[in-house]
N, C-alpha and C positions, 0 to 999 in steps of 0.2 A: 698096476699100482695097488697100494693097500688103502683101505678105508674102514671106518667104524660104521656098521649098519645096525639097525634094529630089525630082527627077523620076525618079530611079533609084538603085540602090545603087552606091557608088563614091567617088571622090575629090571634091575641092572643085568640080570641073567639073560635078557633077550638081546643084548648087544654082542656083536661078534666083529673080530678084526679079520677082514676077508680081502680077497683079490677082486678088483673091479676093472672094467675097461678104461683105457686111457681116454681122457676128455679131448675134444677137438675144439678149435677156435671157430665157432659158428659166427655168422654175421652179427656185429654188435657186441661180441663177447671177447674176453681175454682169458687165455689159459695161464694159471698161476701155479707156481710151486709153493705149496703151503708151508710156511715156516712155523707159524703158531696159529692154532684154532681157538677162538674164544669159546668159553663154556657159559651158557646162560640158563636161567631157571626155566625158560620156555622149552629148552631141550628135554627137560623132564616131562613137561606137559605133552610134548609130541610123543615121547616114549610111552606115556600112559594113555595115549589115544584121544587126547583132548584137542589136537590140532593135526593138520596135514592128513586128515582121514581120506582125502581124495587121492593121495599118493600111495600106490601099492607097496607092500613090504616084499622083500627087504628094501629099506631105503636108508640113505646116508644121512646121519644127523649133523647138527651144527649149522650156524647161520652167519658167522663172522670170523675174521682172521686177518693175518698179514703174511706177506710173502713177496715173491719176485716174479715178474712177467716172463713167461716162456714163449708165448705165441700170441699174435694179435689178429683177430678176425676183421673182415671188411667192415668199415664204418666205425671202427674203434681206434681211429688214428691218433687220438690224444695220448695214447700210451705206446711205449716202445719196449722191445725186448730188453730185459735187464732192469726195468723200473721197479723200485720197491713200492708196494701198494698195500693198502688195507681196505676192507670192505664191510658193508653192513647189509644184513638180510639177503644172503646168497645161500639158499638151502643146499646142504651137501658139503659143508666145510670141514667135517671130520675126515679128511682125506689127504693123501700126499699131494695130489694135484686136482685142480678144479677149474671148470669153465664158468666164468662169472660175467654177467652183464656189465658192460663198461660203465653204465650209469650208477652202478653200486660201488664203484672203486674211487679211491682218492690216493694221490701220491703221498708217500711218507717222506718227510724231510730227513736229512742225514743225522740231525740232532736227536731224533726219536728212535728208540729201539723197537724191534718187532713186537715184543711182549706188551709194551705199553700201548702201542698203536692198536693192537688187536683187542686189548681189554677195554678201550674207551669208545669204540665205535657205536655199538648198539646202546650201551648204557649212557654214554655221553650225549648222543643225539636225543635219546629219550629225555634226559635231564634238561638239556638245552630247550627242547620243545616245550616241556612243561613250564619252565620258568620264564620263557621269552615270548611264547606264542599262545599256548593254552591259557595261561594266566600270566601276563607280563608283570612281573614283580616290580613295584615302585619303591623308591626310597621311603623307609619308615614302615613298610608293610611287615606284618608278622606272619610267618608261615609255620605250620606244624608239619614236620617231615617224619613219616613213619619209616622204620628200618633205617634209621639215620646213619648206622655204621655199615650198611650194605653198599654195593657198587653204585646204584642209582642214587641212594640217599647221600652218600659222601659227595658225589659230583653236584647233585642238586643243591646241597647246603652251600657249597663253594660259589655256585653261580648266583644263588640268592644273595649271599653276602657281597659279591662283586657288584650287584645291582642296587645295593644299599638297603636290602631287607634284613630282617632279623629272624632267627630260626629257633624254634623249640623242637628238639629232636625226641623221638621215642625209640628206645632200644629194648631188647628182650633180656639183657643180663648186665650186671654191673661191670663186667670186663669190657663191655663195648662203650661205656660212657666216655672214657678218655679219647677213644677213636673219634667219636662224634664231636666232642669238644674241639679236638685238634683241627677238624675240618671247618669249624666256625659256629657250631651250635652254642647259643648262649645258655640255654637250659636243656637238660637231658632228663627225660622221664623213663624210668625202668618199669616196664609193664609187660605181662604175658597174658593177661585176662581181659584186655579191652576196657580196663577201668582207668582211663587217663583224662577224661574230659574235665572232671572237677579240678584237677591240678592245672590244666591248660587255662581254665577260666580264672583260677586264682592268680596265675602268672600274668594274665592280661587284664587284671582288675575287673573281671566279670564281663568283659567285652567279647572275648573270643578272638580267633585269628582271622586274618584276611583270606587265607587260603590253606587248605589241607591237601597234602600229597600223600595218598594212601594206597600202597600196593601190598598190604598185609592180609587181604582176604576178608571174609564175612565177619570175623570176630571183632574187627575194629570199625566196621561200617557205621554203626549207630553212634559210637563215641565220637567219630570224626564229624558227623553232622552236628552233634551237641557242642563240639568245640568251635564251630564257626560263629563268627559275628554276623550281624545283619548285613545283607549284600555280600556275603562271603562266597568263595568259590571252592567247590569240592572236586578235586582231581583224583578219581578212583581208577586204578589200573591194575593189571595182573590177573586176567581172566582164568589163568591156570588154577588159581586157588578157589574158584567157584564164585557164584553170585551171592548177593546179600539175603536172598529169600524175600518173603512178603514184607512190604514196607507199610507200616501203620503210621502214616504221616501225622494224623491228628492226635495220636497218642504220645507223640514226642514231648519231652520235658519242656521244650521251648516251641510249642506248637504254633505260635503266632507267625513263625517263619513259613515261607513256601520256597520251593527249590525246583530247579530243572536239571535233570540228569540226561546225558547223552551216552548211550552204551553201544558197544560194538556188536551186540548180539540180538537185542530185542527192540520191538517197536510197539509201545502201548502208551496210554495216557490215563492218569488217575488224578482228578482234581487239578491242582497246579503243579503236580509232579509228573513231568513228561519224560518218556524214554524213546529215543529215536536213533537211527544209525549215526555213528560218528565217523569222521574222516580219519581218525587215528585208530588203527586197527587193534592196538594193544591197550587201549585205555577207555575210560568213561569219565563223564564230567557231570558234576552237580554244580550248576552255574548260577551265581547271583541270587542267593536266597533273599527274597524281598520282604 
C-alpha cells in the first residue's frame, strides 16, 4: 500500500509518498480502508520534530480520518467488515490502509459524508472538551475565542452559543470576520500583534471575559491574561507554537489577580502561579484567577 512518510525532520521536502507493508488486524484493532485523512496543525509540529520524537523515521504522518472497515481483530467485535468509521488520534493516518485501536473509532451515520466526519473528529472533540469539561460554559458567560475562523475556533464558537454563552472572536485578517460572525461570534477583533486586550475590556465594560480559549501561541499569551475578569479561566493550548516564556506575574497590568496554569510539559511553582502536568495532552490551563 501507499503512505505519506516523513524521512527526516524539516520542511515539506522531507515528506515522501512510498510503499509500506499492509497492516494486520491485531487484537483490539480494526483495519480500515482510508477514504479521507484529516490534516491538523499538529502534523506540522511532528514534521518539525516537536512531537513523536520516540518514533524512528521514516514514519507515517496523520492522526485522524474516515473510511470503511476491512478486517476486525479479536476483541474489537463492536465493528464489522463494511462499517463506515471515523477515528481520532490514530498515528499513521496518511495511508491507504491503517490498523487502528477500536477504542479510537466511531461509526459514521449514513447522513454524514466521509470528508465531514474526518474533519470534525480531533477539532470537534477538542472544542467540545474545552467548552463542556475544561471550562463548562454557562448561560451568559462571555468567552474570548482566538483564531475564531479556524477549525477549532468555529466549532468552539458554535458550542459556546448552544450553551447560552456569548463570544468575542479574534481573527488575523478582515476577510475572516464574516466567517467568525456566521459561526456566532457577536464581536470580532482583527489583530496580528497581540494587542486586543483593551478592546475586549471595552466590549465587556471593563470586566473582562469569563474564559479565554487561546491556541495562537506566545504572542497572545499576555493579552489573554489581561482580558480575563476576576475568577476567569484561561485555556491555553497548541504547544506546537511554543511556550509563553518567563512570566512576570507581579508586573501584569492587573497584578492583583493570581492564577493557576496546568501545562502538558512542565512542573514548577512561582508564588500563586503553579504549573503542573495536565490530563489533556494538547492543552494547558490558567484556572480561576482569584
